[in-house]
C-alpha positions as CSV (number, residue, x, y, z in Angstrom):
1,X,0.1,0.1,0.2
2,X,1.5,3.6,-1.0
3,X,1.2,6.4,1.4
4,X,0.0,9.7,-0.1
5,X,1.1,12.8,1.6
6,X,-1.6,14.7,2.8
7,X,-3.2,17.0,5.4
8,X,-5.1,15.2,8.4
9,X,-8.5,15.9,9.3
10,X,-9.0,17.5,12.6
11,X,-9.8,15.2,15.6
12,X,-10.4,15.2,19.1
13,X,-8.4,13.4,21.7
14,X,-10.1,14.6,24.9
15,X,-11.4,10.9,25.7
16,X,-9.4,9.5,28.5
17,X,-9.4,5.8,28.2
18,X,-10.1,3.8,31.3
19,X,-7.9,2.3,33.5
20,X,-4.6,4.4,32.2
21,X,-2.8,6.4,34.7
22,X,-3.3,9.9,36.2
23,X,-1.0,12.2,38.4
24,X,-1.3,15.3,40.1
25,X,-2.0,18.9,38.4
26,X,0.0,21.6,38.1
27,X,-2.0,24.7,38.0
28,X,0.8,26.3,36.1
29,X,1.2,23.8,33.7
30,X,-2.5,23.7,33.1
31,X,-2.2,27.4,32.4
32,X,0.6,27.4,30.0
33,X,-0.5,24.7,27.9
34,X,-4.1,26.0,27.4
35,X,-2.8,28.9,25.7
36,X,-0.5,26.7,23.3
37,X,-3.9,24.7,22.9
38,X,-5.5,27.9,21.2
39,X,-3.7,26.7,17.8
40,X,-3.9,22.7,18.0
41,X,-3.2,20.2,21.1
42,X,0.2,19.5,22.4
43,X,1.3,16.2,23.1
44,X,4.0,14.6,24.1
45,X,4.4,10.9,22.2
46,X,6.2,8.6,24.1
47,X,7.8,5.6,22.7
48,X,8.3,2.2,24.7
49,X,11.8,0.4,23.3
50,X,10.8,-3.3,25.1
51,X,7.0,-3.0,24.1
52,X,4.6,-2.9,20.9
53,X,2.6,0.4,21.8
54,X,3.1,4.1,22.2
55,X,1.7,6.4,25.1
56,X,0.4,9.6,24.3
57,X,0.6,12.3,27.3
58,X,-1.4,15.6,27.4
59,X,0.8,17.7,29.2
60,X,-1.9,20.1,30.5
61,X,-2.9,17.1,32.8
62,X,0.2,14.8,32.6
63,X,-2.1,12.2,32.0
64,X,-1.8,9.6,29.6
65,X,-4.7,9.9,27.1
66,X,-4.3,7.3,24.3
67,X,-2.1,4.3,23.6
68,X,-1.3,3.3,19.5
69,X,-0.8,-0.6,19.7
70,X,1.0,-2.8,17.4
71,X,4.5,-1.2,16.8
72,X,6.7,-3.8,18.4
73,X,10.4,-2.5,19.7
74,X,9.6,1.0,18.5
75,X,12.9,3.3,17.9
76,X,12.4,6.8,16.5
77,X,9.3,9.2,15.7
78,X,8.5,12.2,13.8
79,X,5.7,14.0,13.1
80,X,4.4,15.7,10.1
81,X,4.4,19.4,10.3
82,X,1.1,20.1,10.6
83,X,0.7,17.1,13.5
84,X,-1.4,15.3,11.4
85,X,0.6,12.0,11.0
86,X,3.3,10.3,13.4
87,X,6.0,7.9,12.0
88,X,7.7,5.5,13.8
89,X,10.8,3.1,12.8
90,X,10.0,-0.6,13.5
91,X,12.9,-2.6,14.5
92,X,11.2,-5.9,14.2
93,X,9.5,-5.5,10.8
94,X,12.4,-3.0,9.6
95,X,9.5,-0.6,8.4
96,X,8.5,3.1,8.8
97,X,5.1,2.9,10.1
98,X,2.7,5.3,9.4
99,X,0.0,6.7,12.0
100,X,-2.5,9.5,11.1
101,X,-3.4,11.3,14.5
102,X,-7.4,11.2,13.5
103,X,-7.4,7.6,13.7
104,X,-4.3,6.7,16.0
105,X,-3.3,3.2,14.5
106,X,-1.4,2.1,12.0
107,X,-2.4,2.5,8.3
108,X,0.6,1.6,6.5
109,X,4.2,0.5,6.6
110,X,6.8,1.0,4.1
111,X,9.9,-1.4,3.9
112,X,13.3,-0.1,4.4
113,X,16.9,-1.4,3.6
114,X,17.5,-2.9,7.1
115,X,16.9,-2.5,10.7
116,X,16.1,1.0,11.5
117,X,16.9,3.2,14.6
118,X,15.9,6.9,14.6
119,X,14.4,9.2,12.3
120,X,13.9,12.6,10.9
121,X,11.6,14.5,8.9
122,X,11.8,17.2,6.3
123,X,10.5,20.8,7.0
124,X,8.1,20.5,4.3
125,X,6.9,16.9,5.5
126,X,7.4,15.3,2.2
127,X,10.8,13.0,3.1
128,X,12.0,10.8,6.3
129,X,15.3,10.2,6.8
130,X,16.0,6.8,8.7
131,X,19.2,5.7,10.4
132,X,19.9,2.1,9.7
133,X,21.8,0.3,12.3
134,X,22.0,-3.1,10.8
135,X,21.9,-4.9,7.0
136,X,23.3,-1.0,5.5
137,X,25.5,1.5,6.2
138,X,23.3,4.1,5.2
139,X,20.5,6.8,5.7
140,X,17.4,5.7,4.0
141,X,15.1,8.6,2.2
142,X,11.7,7.6,2.3
143,X,9.5,9.7,-0.2
144,X,6.1,10.0,1.7
145,X,4.6,10.5,-1.6
146,X,5.6,7.7,-3.3
147,X,5.5,5.7,-0.3
148,X,8.9,4.1,-0.8
149,X,12.6,4.2,-0.4
150,X,13.8,6.3,-3.1
151,X,17.6,6.7,-2.1
152,X,19.8,5.4,0.6
153,X,22.9,7.4,1.4
154,X,26.2,5.7,2.2
155,X,27.8,6.2,5.5
156,X,30.9,5.1,6.8
157,X,29.2,2.7,9.5
158,X,25.9,1.8,10.4
159,X,23.8,4.7,11.8
160,X,22.2,5.2,15.3
161,X,20.8,8.6,15.3
162,X,19.7,11.2,12.5
163,X,18.8,14.6,13.4
164,X,17.2,17.6,11.2
165,X,18.6,20.8,11.7
166,X,16.1,23.3,12.5
167,X,15.8,25.1,9.1
168,X,15.6,22.1,7.5
169,X,19.1,22.1,5.6
170,X,21.0,19.6,7.1
171,X,20.4,16.0,8.6
172,X,23.1,15.1,11.2
173,X,23.8,11.1,11.0
174,X,25.7,10.0,14.0
175,X,27.5,6.5,14.4
176,X,28.3,4.6,17.1
177,X,30.7,1.7,15.5
178,X,32.5,4.0,12.9
179,X,32.8,7.1,15.9
180,X,31.7,9.8,13.2
181,X,29.2,12.4,12.6
182,X,28.0,13.1,8.9
183,X,26.6,16.2,8.0
184,X,23.8,15.6,5.1
185,X,22.8,18.4,2.7
186,X,19.0,17.8,2.1
187,X,19.0,20.0,-0.8
188,X,20.9,17.4,-2.8
189,X,20.3,14.3,-0.1
190,X,24.2,13.9,-0.2
191,X,26.9,13.8,2.8
192,X,28.8,17.0,2.6
193,X,31.5,16.4,5.4
194,X,32.2,14.5,8.5
195,X,33.7,14.5,12.0
196,X,35.4,11.6,13.3
197,X,36.2,11.5,17.0
198,X,38.4,8.2,17.2
199,X,42.1,8.7,18.7
200,X,41.1,11.7,21.0
201,X,40.9,11.1,24.7
202,X,38.7,12.5,27.5
203,X,39.3,11.8,31.2
204,X,41.6,9.0,30.4
205,X,38.8,7.4,28.1
206,X,38.9,7.0,24.2
207,X,36.4,8.9,22.3
208,X,33.5,6.5,21.4
209,X,30.3,6.1,19.1
210,X,28.2,9.2,18.3
211,X,25.2,9.4,20.4
212,X,22.1,12.1,20.8
213,X,22.5,15.5,19.5
214,X,20.7,18.8,19.5
215,X,21.1,21.8,17.3
216,X,21.8,25.6,18.5
217,X,20.6,28.2,15.8
218,X,21.8,31.8,15.2
219,X,19.0,34.8,15.0
220,X,18.3,33.8,11.5
221,X,17.8,30.2,12.1
222,X,20.5,29.0,10.5
223,X,22.9,26.1,12.3
224,X,25.4,27.7,15.0
225,X,26.5,24.6,17.4
226,X,25.7,21.2,17.4
227,X,25.4,19.3,21.2
228,X,26.9,15.9,20.9
229,X,26.8,13.1,23.5
230,X,29.6,10.6,23.0
231,X,29.8,7.0,24.5
232,X,32.3,7.1,27.0
233,X,32.1,10.6,28.2
234,X,29.7,11.7,31.0
235,X,28.8,15.0,29.5
236,X,28.5,17.0,26.2
237,X,30.9,17.7,23.2
238,X,30.2,21.4,21.6
239,X,30.9,21.4,17.8
240,X,31.3,24.5,16.1
241,X,29.4,24.0,12.8
242,X,31.1,26.4,10.8
243,X,34.8,25.2,11.7
244,X,33.3,21.3,12.0
245,X,35.3,20.8,15.0
246,X,34.7,20.0,18.8
247,X,35.2,23.4,20.3
248,X,34.5,23.0,23.9
249,X,33.4,20.1,26.7
250,X,30.6,20.3,28.9
251,X,31.0,17.8,32.1
252,X,28.2,16.7,33.9
253,X,28.6,16.4,37.7
254,X,30.0,13.1,39.6
255,X,27.5,12.1,42.4
256,X,28.8,10.3,45.4
257,X,29.6,6.7,44.4
258,X,26.8,5.5,46.8
259,X,24.2,7.1,44.7
260,X,25.5,6.0,41.1
261,X,23.9,3.2,39.2
262,X,25.8,1.7,36.5
263,X,23.4,-0.8,35.2
264,X,21.8,-0.7,31.7
265,X,24.3,2.1,30.9
266,X,25.1,0.5,27.3
267,X,27.9,2.3,26.9
268,X,26.6,6.0,27.2
269,X,26.3,7.5,30.6
270,X,24.5,10.6,28.9
271,X,21.6,9.7,26.0
272,X,19.4,12.6,26.2
273,X,19.8,15.9,24.8
274,X,17.6,18.8,24.4
275,X,17.8,22.7,23.1
276,X,15.0,24.7,24.4
277,X,12.4,26.0,21.8
278,X,13.5,29.8,22.9
279,X,17.0,28.7,22.7
280,X,18.1,29.8,26.4
281,X,18.8,26.3,27.6
282,X,20.6,23.2,26.7
283,X,19.7,20.0,28.6
284,X,21.5,16.4,29.3
285,X,20.7,13.6,30.8
286,X,22.7,11.4,32.9
287,X,21.9,7.9,33.3
288,X,24.5,6.7,36.1
289,X,22.9,9.9,38.0
290,X,19.7,9.9,37.8
291,X,19.7,13.6,37.0
292,X,18.8,15.9,34.0
293,X,21.4,18.9,33.7
294,X,21.2,22.3,32.8
295,X,23.2,24.9,31.0
296,X,22.3,28.7,29.9
297,X,22.5,29.6,26.2
298,X,24.4,30.8,24.4
299,X,27.2,31.5,27.0
300,X,27.1,27.7,28.5
301,X,26.9,28.8,31.9
302,X,25.9,25.5,34.3
303,X,22.4,25.8,35.6
304,X,22.2,22.8,37.7
305,X,20.3,19.4,37.7
306,X,17.3,18.0,38.8
307,X,16.8,14.2,40.5
308,X,14.3,12.3,37.8
309,X,13.8,8.6,37.5
310,X,16.1,6.0,37.2
311,X,18.0,5.7,33.9
312,X,16.7,8.8,32.2
313,X,17.3,8.1,28.6
314,X,15.3,11.1,26.2
315,X,14.0,14.5,26.8
316,X,11.6,16.6,25.2
317,X,10.3,20.0,25.9
318,X,6.6,21.6,25.6
319,X,7.0,24.6,22.7
320,X,6.8,27.1,25.7
321,X,10.4,25.9,26.8
322,X,8.6,25.4,30.5
323,X,8.6,21.9,30.9
324,X,10.8,18.9,30.2
325,X,9.9,15.4,29.7
326,X,12.2,12.9,30.6
327,X,11.7,9.3,29.6
328,X,13.1,6.8,32.3
329,X,14.3,3.7,30.7
330,X,14.6,2.0,34.1
331,X,11.5,2.8,36.0
332,X,9.1,2.8,33.4
333,X,7.9,6.3,33.8
334,X,8.1,10.0,32.4
335,X,9.4,12.7,34.8
336,X,7.8,16.1,34.4
337,X,10.6,18.9,35.4
338,X,9.4,22.3,35.6
339,X,12.6,24.1,33.7
340,X,12.0,27.8,35.7
341,X,11.8,26.2,39.3
342,X,14.3,23.4,38.3
343,X,12.3,20.8,40.2
344,X,10.3,17.8,39.0
345,X,6.7,18.6,39.4
346,X,5.2,14.9,38.2
347,X,6.2,11.1,37.4
348,X,3.8,9.4,34.8
349,X,4.1,5.9,34.5
350,X,4.3,4.5,30.9
351,X,5.2,1.5,29.2
352,X,8.2,-0.8,29.3
353,X,11.8,0.6,28.7
354,X,10.6,4.5,27.4
355,X,13.1,5.9,25.6
356,X,12.7,8.2,22.3
357,X,9.6,10.9,23.0
358,X,8.7,13.9,21.1
359,X,6.5,16.9,21.5
360,X,4.1,17.2,18.8
361,X,0.9,19.8,18.4
362,X,-1.8,17.8,17.0
363,X,-4.5,19.3,14.8
């Protein structure tokens, strides 16, 4: 079945399914989200990497309001610019799953070149870039009008993550085994430069694979810096996009050994990054510390940390930059952090091993 690119019908998600989890409301959160809801419904899309379903959270109430079933081992999630369609990578079937938000179920599956990891969508909503972690050292490009892979861009190794720059001009592809960051020009869909991390040392550890990344922009929206998490480093690398090199490293704090947990790190002590929509903060997770840490932008001044759930693994923020949602892979829940007060205000139970998440404004 071919999937045609189309705007989706408006649909209400106001019905709360019985038996789903509820948490205490935050009056400030309700007020902030009510303003945003005037132009659409803000939702946090939370995948669960060890299950076959996706949880949809309403940030106005911090409740799970809907569940998408039937997508085993979800890895990445992207959304159409109008919020009318969600796209998920399915590691079991090696497909891109199509989920219109007016029906909230899989309506189509597009075969990929191999086992997929993270995904990113073009700003016009016509192409999805898929990181292929097995069977192909490449990034697949899915044409959503044709409903098929139209090109696979060769890379130096299998690809773990892909991220779209805010201006839509570039895709950043990160490789674990090849320890390489490759930049793809979306106007020609070709790799134009790469940055290799092998051979350097940080605190006695050799540089490792490329994990999550986040973009910082200039006032005109063009890319200024890339923030990159590296397998063996408890912190964040700062990459000057124009100079194409690491210019700074941000260490995350070390907790007393009695408070550190090292299980399920998977070689990556930091595995979640977010630049706030207003461009004023950078957030990073620490798996061993069970914290999310923040720096101010553009000066990179350390702001502090917030204790969250067990093994925090991914981040997303509300459009007003006030609330941070932290997927806790070890405790099967999502922490809600007030980024102004620097405190956790809610903990939302979800599925098994929650990881990738995304903020989407539904029609």
